[in-house]
N, C-alpha and C positions, 0 to 999 in steps of 0.2 A: 187983284192977282187971280183969284178963282174964276172971276168973270172972263178974264182973258184966256184962261185955260179951256174954257168951254166954247170959245170962238171957233166957228167952223173953219175959217181960213188959217188960224193958228194950228189947229189940229191937222189940216191938210198939208201945210208946209213943214211942220216939225219933222216928220219922218224923212222928208227929202233933204232937209238941211243937215240932219244927222248923218244920212248916207253920204252926202256930198263932203262933209267934214272928214269922215273916215276915209272916203275914196281919195280925197286930196292928200291926206297923210300917206296913204299907200302908194300914190303915184310919185310923191317927192321924197319919201323915205328911202333909205338905202336898203330896200328889201330885195330878197333874191328873186330875179325875174325868171322863175321856173314854174312849172305846172304845180308842184307841191306848194311853193311859196304863194302863188296866186290863189290856190285853194284855201290856204290858211287865211288870207285876207278876205275871201268871200265869206268865211264863217264869221269873221269879225264884223264885216259889213252887215250881215243879217242880224247879228246880236242887238245892235242899237235900236233899229225900228221894231224888232220883236219885243224888246223890253218896254219900249214906249207903248206898244199896243196892249201888252198884258197889264201894264201898271197904270195906264192913263186913258188912252183913246178908246180901247175896247171895241174895235171894229171887227164884226163877225167875218169869218173867212169861209166861203163856200167850198166844201170838199167832197160833196156828193152831187149826183144828178138824177133827176127823175125822168129824163127823156128816154125814148126808145133807142135801141142800138142803131137803127136805120137813120134817125135824125142826128144822132151823135156822129156817125160816120160822115154825113153831109157837112155838118158844121165844122168838123175837125179834118176836112180834106187836106188842108195845108200841112197839118201835123203828119198825116199819112204820107204825103209827098216827101216831107223832110226825112221821115223814117226810112223810106226806100233809098234816098241818097246816102243816109248814114250807113245803111247795110252795105252799099257799094264801097264806101270808104273803109269800112271794117274788113271786108273781103280783100281789098287791095293791100291793106296794112298787114293782114295775116300772111298774104302771099309774099310780102317783102320782109317778113320776120320782125315787124314792129309791134308785136302784141302788147308788150308792157307800156310802150309809149301811147298806144291807142286807148288802153284802159285808163291811164292817167288823164288823158285828154277828155275822155267821156265823164270821168268823175268831176273834173273841173267844170265841164259844160253843165252838168246837173246842178252843181252848187251855184253857178251863175244864174241858171234858170230859176232855181229855188229862191235865191236872194232877190233878184230883180222882179220876179213875178209876185212874190209875197208883198214887196213894198209897193210896186206901181199898179198892179192889178188888184191884189188882195186888199191893200189899204188905201192907196191914193185914189184909185178909180171911184169907189163908193163915196169916199170923203169929198171928192170933187163934184160928184153928182149931187150930194147933199148941200154943197155950197151954193148951188143954183136952185131956181124954182121955175115952174111953168112947164109947158109941154116939150120944150127943147132942152130940159136939164140933162138928159142922158147924153145928147149930142155934145153939149158944152163940157160935161164931165169927161167924156171920152177924149175930147180934144185937149183939155187941160192936162189930164194925166199922161197923154201921149207926148205932148210937147215937153213936159217935165222929164219924161223918160228919154226922149231924144236929146234934150239938153245935157243930160248926165254924161253922154258920150263925148262932151267937150273935153273931159279930163284925159281922153286918149291922145290929145294933142302933144302930150309929153313924149309919145312914142311913134307918132306919125305926122305927116304933113298937114298943114291947115286945110288944103283942098280935100284930102282924104277924110279928115275929121268932119268937115262940113257935109260931105256926102254921107258919112256914117250917121250924123245927127238927123239928116233928112230922112234917110231910109229907116232909121230906128223909130222915128216919129210915126211913119206910115205903118211899120210892122206893129208898133204899140197899139195903133188904132184897131188893127185886125185882131190882135190878142185880147184887147179889151172887149171887142164884140163877141169873140168866142167865149170868154169868161161870163159875160152877161147872159148869153144864150144858154150855156150849159150849166152855169152855177157851180162849176167844179174847177178849182184852181189847178188841180193836178194836170188837166189837159194842157193848159197854157205853160205850165212849168216844163213839161216834157217837150212840147212844141218849141219853146224857147231854147231848151238844151240842144235839141236836134238841129235848130237853126245855127247855133254857134259851133256845134261839134266839128264839122268839116274844117272850119277856119282855124280852130284851136289845134286840131290834129295836123294841119298843113304847115308849110314853111312860114306863113305869115303870123302864126300863133295868135289868131283872133283879131289882128289889126286889119283895118280897112285898106283894100287895094284900090288905087285910083281908077275910075272908070269914066268913059265919055258921058256927056250930058244926056244924050237921047236914051240910052239904055237905063240910066238912073231915073229919068223922068217917067219912063214906061213902067218900070218896076214899082216906083213910088205910087203912081196913079193906080196901078193894079191893086196894091194893098188897100188903098183908100176905097176903091170901088167895091172890093170884096167885103170890107168892113161895113160899108153902107148897105150892101145887099143883105147882110146878116141882121142889120138894125134898121131896115126900112120900116115904114109906117105900119105895115101889116104884121111885122115880126117883133117890133119893139114892144108891142102890147103883151107879148108872151113872156117878157123878162120878169122873173120873180124877184122884185126888189125887196120884199119882206125878208127873204133869206139873207140879204146883205145888210139888214138893219135899216132899210130905207122905207120911206112912205110911198106906197104905190101912186103912180100918176093917175089922176082922175080925168 
């Protein structure tokens, strides 16, 4: 029993399975489909993996960065871009008199970002890297954690079409790769939490309330490819050597 609890793959999958279990209950339970109701479920979603980490897995979470402001701005360019879009959404909402609604949407977006980034980048990413070995272990860790992140969006099929859900899973996998690269390069989970929240905020604040809108194949493929390319640029051979694995409780690659 104790040997199984120390297994790398058991520790990797346990937080995901707990998250999926609670997420499944939240999707099929007769819960209020409101921003406040969704926020409550996000708190519950975070509680399970958080308790697992504190009581068993003990995966260190990076919350500070030693990089210069110039490097941080370059690495976090996507977060800056999303911040500018969020400001536009807020300005329009204030103009339309939807201040309370926009504040609630922002709170929910922050909780979604906190929960999903803590689990998939804070815990799953380093655990996935640890599960592999060799010079490509970071690549495999990023892909496994991103695929698990994308797969989590399958639960949204209860509220949207199969096509929209498939598109969301694909785009989420690509975004997950970029967020993983940002976390590894900066060593600071707060950057990806805020970027994730800013990514979701316009959708939550809009009429779709965070659900995926169907789009044509070509734009989807271009966007997906762009995220993967930017992730690769951040973790290309010359840059991956700068990743401080020790801060995440991992053995440096020799």
